[in-house]
C-alpha positions in Angstrom: 23.7 -15.8 -34.8 22.4 -12.5 -35.2 19.1 -13.8 -35.5 19.0 -15.8 -32.2 20.6 -12.5 -30.5 17.7 -10.4 -32.1 14.9 -13.4 -30.6 16.3 -13.5 -27.3 16.0 -9.3 -26.9 12.9 -8.9 -28.3 11.7 -11.5 -25.5 13.2 -9.7 -22.9 11.6 -6.7 -24.0 7.9 -8.3 -24.2 8.8 -9.5 -20.5 9.6 -6.2 -19.6 6.8 -4.5 -21.4 4.0 -7.4 -20.4 5.7 -7.0 -16.4 5.2 -2.9 -16.9 1.6 -3.1 -18.0 0.8 -5.6 -14.7 1.8 -2.5 -12.1 0.1 0.1 -14.7 -3.0 -2.4 -13.8 -2.3 -2.9 -10.1 -1.6 0.9 -9.7 -5.1 2.3 -10.6 -6.8 0.1 -8.0 -4.2 1.8 -5.2 -5.7 4.4 -3.2 -2.5 7.2 -4.1 -4.6 9.6 -0.9 -4.1 7.2 1.6 -1.4 8.0 4.4 1.4 4.9 4.7 3.9 4.8 7.2 6.8 3.5 5.3 9.3 3.8 8.0 8.7 2.0 10.9 9.6 3.8 14.0 10.9 1.4 16.3 13.2 -0.3 14.4 13.7 1.6 11.5 13.1 -0.8 8.7 10.9 0.0 5.4 7.6 -1.1 5.7 6.4 -0.2 2.2 3.4 0.7 3.7 2.6 -2.9 5.4 0.4 -2.7 8.3 2.9 -4.6 10.5 6.8 -3.9 10.2 8.9 -6.9 8.5 11.4 -7.1 10.5 10.1 -6.2 14.2 6.5 -7.1 13.8 5.8 -3.5 15.6 2.2 -2.2 14.3 2.7 0.7 12.5 0.2 3.5 12.1 -3.3 3.1 10.7 -6.4 5.9 10.0 -9.5 5.1 12.4 -12.8 4.8 10.5 -15.9 4.8 12.1 -17.5 1.4 11.8 -21.2 2.6 11.1 -20.7 5.5 8.8 -16.9 4.8 7.5 -16.0 8.2 8.6 -12.0 8.7 9.4 -11.8 9.4 13.1 -9.4 11.5 14.8 -6.8 10.4 17.3 -9.1 9.0 20.4 -12.5 10.2 20.1 -15.0 8.4 22.1 -17.9 9.3 19.6 -17.9 9.7 15.8 -18.5 13.0 14.8 -21.0 12.2 11.7 -22.9 9.7 13.4 -22.7 9.6 17.1 -21.7 5.8 17.3 -19.7 5.3 20.2 -16.0 4.1 19.4 -14.8 0.7 20.7 
């Protein structure tokens, strides 16, 4: 009986360790400097950094980037400050 319990406990521990390692690998590919909106301003639901609210579908804030050079754009410019490309 004790052997079966130890075996089951070992399987649970190994599964948890495998899941933790998978999340560590996923985490290495995340851009932690990117700003993400975590709460929907319309309905207040948690968004977990999604582009759209999972509850009401509201488009959430996203940083705008120049299509030509990739520079971050300020709010509402007509032209990119880095390369001069017209913003669509």
